[in-house]
C-alpha positions as CSV (number, residue, x, y, z in Angstrom):
1,M,-0.7,-26.2,14.7
2,S,-3.3,-25.7,12.1
3,C,-2.2,-24.7,9.0
4,K,-4.1,-21.3,8.9
5,K,-1.6,-20.9,11.9
6,I,1.1,-21.5,10.1
7,S,-0.1,-19.5,7.1
8,V,-0.1,-16.7,9.5
9,M,3.3,-17.6,11.0
10,L,5.1,-17.5,7.6
11,S,3.0,-14.7,6.5
12,N,4.6,-12.5,9.1
13,F,7.9,-13.9,9.1
14,I,8.4,-12.6,5.3
15,R,7.0,-9.5,5.9
16,L,9.6,-9.1,8.9
17,L,12.1,-10.2,6.4
18,L,11.3,-6.8,4.2
19,I,11.2,-4.8,6.9
20,L,14.5,-6.0,8.7
21,A,16.1,-4.9,4.8
22,S,17.5,-8.5,4.4
23,T,19.6,-9.1,1.5
24,S,19.4,-12.8,1.3
25,S,16.8,-14.0,-1.7
26,S,17.2,-10.5,-2.7
27,I,17.4,-8.9,-6.4
28,V,19.5,-5.5,-6.9
29,L,17.6,-3.5,-9.6
30,A,20.5,-2.0,-12.5
31,G,19.7,1.7,-12.4
32,N,19.1,3.4,-15.6
33,N,18.9,0.1,-17.5
34,F,16.3,-1.1,-15.2
35,D,14.3,1.6,-15.3
36,F,14.3,1.8,-19.0
37,Q,13.5,-1.8,-19.3
38,A,11.0,-2.2,-17.1
39,K,9.0,1.2,-19.1
40,N,9.1,-0.8,-21.8
41,I,7.4,-3.8,-20.8
42,L,4.8,-1.8,-18.5
43,N,4.3,0.3,-22.4
44,Q,3.9,-3.6,-24.0
45,E,1.2,-4.9,-21.1
46,L,-0.5,-1.7,-21.4
47,Q,-1.0,-2.0,-25.1
48,K,-1.9,-5.3,-24.4
49,A,-4.7,-4.5,-22.3
50,E,-6.3,-1.2,-23.7
51,A,-6.5,-3.8,-26.8
52,E,-8.2,-6.3,-24.5
53,E,-10.5,-4.0,-22.6
54,K,-12.2,-2.8,-26.0
55,R,-12.8,-6.3,-27.0
56,Y,-14.3,-7.5,-24.3
57,R,-16.5,-4.2,-24.0
58,N,-17.7,-4.1,-27.4
59,Y,-18.7,-7.8,-26.8
60,C,-21.1,-6.6,-24.0
61,L,-21.8,-4.0,-26.3
62,A,-23.6,-5.9,-28.6
63,Y,-25.7,-7.7,-26.3
64,F,-26.9,-3.8,-24.2
65,H,-27.0,-1.6,-27.1
66,S,-28.1,1.6,-26.0
67,D,-27.5,0.5,-22.0
68,R,-24.1,1.6,-22.2
69,M,-23.9,1.9,-18.3
70,A,-24.7,-2.2,-17.9
71,C,-21.0,-2.9,-19.7
72,F,-19.3,-0.6,-17.2
73,S,-18.8,-0.9,-13.2
74,N,-17.0,1.1,-10.8
75,S,-16.2,-1.8,-8.7
76,T,-12.3,-1.7,-7.5
77,Y,-12.7,-5.8,-6.7
78,G,-9.4,-7.4,-7.7
79,F,-7.2,-4.1,-8.5
80,Q,-4.6,-5.0,-5.8
81,E,-4.3,-7.9,-7.6
82,Q,-3.8,-6.5,-11.0
83,F,-1.0,-3.9,-9.1
84,C,0.9,-6.7,-7.9
85,Y,1.0,-8.6,-11.0
86,A,1.8,-5.3,-13.3
87,T,4.4,-4.6,-10.3
88,G,6.0,-8.0,-10.5
89,I,6.6,-8.0,-14.4
90,A,8.4,-4.8,-14.1
91,L,10.6,-6.3,-11.2
92,G,11.3,-9.2,-13.3
93,F,9.2,-11.8,-11.2
94,E,7.4,-13.2,-14.0
95,K,7.1,-16.5,-12.8
96,E,6.0,-15.3,-9.2
97,V,2.3,-13.6,-10.8
98,A,1.7,-15.7,-13.6
99,H,-1.4,-17.0,-11.2
100,L,-2.2,-13.4,-11.2
101,K,-2.6,-12.5,-15.0
102,I,-5.8,-12.3,-16.3
103,N,-6.9,-15.5,-18.2
104,A,-10.6,-14.9,-19.8
105,K,-11.5,-18.0,-21.2
106,I,-15.2,-16.7,-22.1
107,K,-16.0,-18.8,-26.0
108,F,-18.3,-16.6,-27.5
109,F,-20.6,-18.8,-29.5
110,K,-23.5,-16.0,-29.3
111,V,-24.5,-13.1,-27.8
112,S,-26.3,-13.5,-24.5
113,E,-27.0,-11.6,-21.6
114,A,-24.7,-14.1,-19.5
115,E,-22.1,-13.9,-21.8
116,A,-22.5,-10.2,-22.1
117,F,-21.9,-9.6,-18.2
118,S,-19.1,-12.2,-18.2
119,A,-17.5,-10.2,-20.7
120,Q,-17.9,-7.0,-18.7
121,V,-16.2,-8.2,-15.9
122,V,-13.3,-9.3,-18.3
123,A,-13.1,-5.8,-19.6
124,D,-13.1,-4.2,-16.1
125,D,-9.9,-6.7,-15.0
126,Y,-8.3,-4.8,-17.8
127,S,-9.5,-1.5,-17.3
128,M,-7.8,-2.1,-13.6
129,L,-4.8,-3.5,-15.0
130,Q,-4.4,-0.2,-17.0
131,T,-4.9,2.0,-13.9
132,A,-1.6,0.3,-12.2
133,L,0.2,-0.2,-15.2
134,R,0.2,3.5,-15.6
135,N,0.9,4.4,-11.9
136,L,4.1,2.4,-12.4
137,I,5.0,3.7,-15.5
138,P,6.4,7.1,-14.3
139,R,8.2,5.6,-11.2
140,K,11.8,4.8,-10.8
141,K,13.1,1.1,-9.6
142,D,12.8,2.1,-5.7
143,E,9.3,3.1,-5.9
144,I,7.9,0.1,-7.3
145,A,10.2,-2.2,-5.4
146,Q,8.5,-0.3,-2.6
147,F,5.1,-1.4,-3.4
148,W,6.3,-4.8,-3.8
149,N,7.9,-5.4,-0.8
150,L,5.2,-3.8,1.1
151,D,1.7,-4.4,-0.7
152,C,2.6,-7.9,-2.5
153,V,5.1,-10.4,-1.2
154,G,3.5,-12.6,0.8
155,R,0.1,-11.7,-0.5
156,H,-2.3,-12.8,-3.4
157,G,-0.6,-16.5,-3.5
158,I,3.1,-14.5,-4.4
159,Q,5.5,-17.2,-2.6
160,G,8.7,-16.8,-1.2
161,A,10.5,-13.8,0.0
162,H,11.3,-12.9,-3.2
163,F,11.7,-9.1,-3.0
164,A,13.7,-5.9,-3.7
165,T,16.2,-4.0,-1.9
166,I,16.0,-0.6,-1.6
167,K,18.3,2.3,-0.3
168,N,16.5,5.9,0.2
169,S,13.9,7.1,1.1
170,F,11.7,9.3,-1.5
171,F,9.5,12.0,-2.7
172,R,7.2,12.6,-5.3
173,Y,4.8,15.7,-5.7
174,D,1.5,16.1,-7.7
175,P,0.3,19.6,-7.7
176,K,-2.7,19.3,-9.4
177,S,-3.9,17.1,-6.4
178,A,-1.9,18.9,-3.9
179,Q,-0.5,15.8,-2.3
180,L,3.2,14.5,-1.3
181,E,4.0,10.8,-1.6
182,I,6.6,9.8,0.7
183,L,8.0,6.4,0.4
184,G,11.0,4.6,2.0
185,D,12.6,3.6,5.4
186,I,12.0,6.1,8.3
187,D,16.0,6.7,8.7
188,K,17.5,9.3,11.2
189,E,17.3,11.6,8.8
190,Y,13.6,11.3,7.8
191,S,12.4,14.2,9.5
192,K,14.3,17.0,7.9
193,K,13.5,15.2,4.7
194,I,10.3,15.4,4.9
195,A,10.4,18.7,6.2
196,L,12.3,20.0,2.5
197,A,10.4,17.9,0.8
198,I,7.4,20.0,2.0
199,N,9.2,23.1,1.5
200,S,9.9,22.3,-2.1
201,S,6.5,22.0,-2.5
202,P,4.2,24.6,-2.7
203,G,0.6,24.1,-1.7
204,V,0.7,20.4,-0.6
205,K,-2.1,19.7,1.6
206,T,-2.0,16.0,2.0
207,I,1.0,13.5,2.8
208,L,0.7,10.1,1.0
209,L,2.3,7.2,3.5
210,S,4.1,3.6,2.4
211,S,6.8,2.3,5.0
212,G,8.3,-0.8,6.4
213,G,9.1,1.4,9.6
214,G,12.8,2.8,11.3
215,F,13.2,5.2,14.0
216,V,10.4,5.9,16.5
217,Y,11.3,9.4,17.7
218,E,12.1,10.6,13.9
219,A,8.2,9.3,13.3
220,M,7.2,11.2,15.9
221,S,8.8,14.1,15.1
222,A,7.7,13.6,11.7
223,G,4.1,13.4,12.7
224,R,4.7,16.5,14.8
225,L,5.6,18.4,11.5
226,I,3.0,17.7,9.8
227,R,0.4,18.4,12.5
228,S,2.0,21.5,12.5
229,L,1.7,22.5,9.2
230,R,-2.4,21.0,9.4
231,L,-1.8,18.7,6.9
232,D,-3.4,15.4,6.6
233,T,-2.2,11.8,5.8
234,Q,-3.1,9.1,3.7
235,L,-2.1,6.0,3.0
236,S,-0.3,5.2,-0.7
237,G,0.3,1.4,0.6
238,S,1.0,-0.5,3.4
239,C,2.6,1.3,6.9
240,Y,4.3,-1.2,9.4
241,S,6.1,-0.8,12.8
242,A,7.0,3.2,12.9
243,C,5.0,4.2,10.1
244,P,1.5,4.5,11.9
245,L,3.1,7.1,14.0
246,V,3.8,9.4,11.7
247,F,0.2,8.2,9.7
248,L,-1.2,10.0,12.9
249,G,0.3,13.4,12.3
250,G,-2.4,14.5,9.7
251,V,-5.5,16.7,11.0
252,H,-7.3,13.8,8.7
253,R,-6.3,10.4,8.3
254,I,-7.6,8.8,5.1
255,V,-7.6,5.2,3.5
256,F,-9.0,5.5,0.2
257,R,-8.5,1.4,-0.6
258,E,-9.3,-1.3,1.2
259,F,-5.7,-3.6,1.3
260,P,-3.2,-1.1,2.5
261,M,-2.3,-2.4,6.7
262,L,-1.3,-1.3,9.7
263,G,1.1,-3.3,11.3
264,F,2.5,-2.8,14.9
265,H,5.1,-4.5,16.8
266,Q,6.9,-4.1,20.2
267,I,9.8,-1.3,20.2
268,S,12.9,-2.8,20.4
269,L,16.9,-1.7,20.8
270,N,19.5,-3.9,19.4
271,G,17.0,-6.5,18.7
272,M,15.8,-6.7,22.3
273,A,12.4,-5.9,23.2
274,L,12.0,-3.0,25.5
275,Q,10.1,-3.5,29.1
276,K,6.4,-2.2,28.8
277,N,7.6,0.6,31.3
278,D,10.3,2.2,29.8
279,K,9.9,5.9,29.1
280,T,9.6,5.1,25.2
281,Y,6.1,3.7,25.5
282,H,5.1,6.9,27.8
283,D,6.4,9.3,24.7
284,V,4.6,7.3,22.7
285,Y,1.4,6.9,24.6
286,R,1.4,11.3,25.0
287,Y,2.2,11.5,21.1
288,V,-0.6,9.7,20.1
289,F,-3.0,11.5,22.9
290,D,-2.0,14.7,21.5
291,M,-2.4,13.8,17.8
292,G,-6.2,12.9,19.3
293,A,-6.2,8.8,19.1
294,S,-6.5,6.6,21.3
295,A,-3.3,6.0,22.9
296,P,-4.5,2.6,24.8
297,I,-5.9,1.2,21.7
298,F,-2.4,2.2,20.0
299,I,-0.1,1.0,23.3
300,K,-2.1,-2.4,23.3
301,L,-1.6,-3.2,19.6
302,M,2.1,-2.4,19.8
303,H,2.5,-4.5,22.7
304,S,0.2,-7.7,20.7
305,A,3.7,-8.9,18.7
306,S,7.3,-9.3,19.3
307,P,9.9,-7.4,17.4
308,L,10.4,-10.3,15.2
309,S,6.7,-10.5,14.4
310,M,4.0,-8.2,13.3
311,T,0.3,-7.1,13.9
312,N,-1.2,-6.3,10.8
313,I,-4.6,-5.2,10.1
314,Q,-6.5,-3.4,7.1
315,A,-6.5,-0.4,7.7
316,G,-10.5,0.1,7.1
317,D,-10.9,-1.6,10.1
318,D,-13.7,-0.7,12.4
319,L,-11.1,-0.6,15.7
320,F,-9.0,1.8,14.0
321,C,-12.4,4.5,13.9
322,R,-13.5,3.5,16.8
323,G,-9.6,4.7,18.4
324,N,-9.5,8.0,15.8
325,I,-6.6,6.4,14.4
326,V,-8.1,6.6,10.9
327,T,-11.0,9.3,10.3
328,W,-12.3,8.1,7.3
329,A,-11.8,5.0,5.1
330,Q,-13.3,4.5,2.1
331,R,-16.5,2.0,2.2
332,G,-15.2,2.1,5.8
333,C,-15.6,4.3,8.5
334,D,-16.1,7.9,9.7
335,S,-14.7,8.4,13.4
336,R,-16.9,11.6,13.8
337,Q,-19.8,8.2,13.9
338,Y,-17.7,7.3,17.2
339,G,-17.9,11.1,18.8
340,W,-14.3,12.3,18.0
């Protein structure tokens, strides 16, 4: 067996542990004390990042002078690494993310074009780190742990099943953007919780999703609710197992970042895979069809992995556009190109 196949199998196994909310090798976060300590750490990192960005940006400007645009970039390349670094230090995983820390070794002997561009790249890294830190500072422990579990562990060189336990799904509404963020497992009360969250969020237009999955029928119920209210869905992080069913509920299904994953596997009951002709698959097929997406593609993806593994595909992949599972992806696709 090749090293690549072994690496993929190991990554899938780690992700399965996260999705099943295993408690082995996990940490328990200590309520308000954790929030206070984490915010202090993140604020200190933010101050350092601001100072370092200014230093490297000024070095770039010393060469280009009036051409300020040469020292700034709109690229988001490497953002996820900085996001996972910030998330890791907030949760106490400094050793696990040490390799992601910005470690620029530019020796400024003279102002040259090459060094100026190198300084611009480092300044952009610190700018992305600031964005990640500002995103995390106002969040609670479970929110930070959710991103760590789904988007960081097993990726970007972060090894081992070091993850945090999450007990509840939770919500955050931003009236300025009219976005309601929903994080956490899809439990037996999931659709009711979403209904309450939407009712308490006047003007909401978009549901942001990130979840390790859960109950299939609850996911479809939540998706139908979202569609009945003519809301859009967007990924704020990775979306596994039953979560893509909720995502399908959006009128427009949006991916703004490249790194979120959509994960699929077979439906199980008490740990045993259901037969392919089980009624549940027929209900899922009808639901996907009703949502306007390709039911054959969706079902095929579900059948592609056992309940103890996962087929993970980047949400911006062209496959999802061809199947109208994603209707628009940044630097990716617009499903209108495919005639949907």
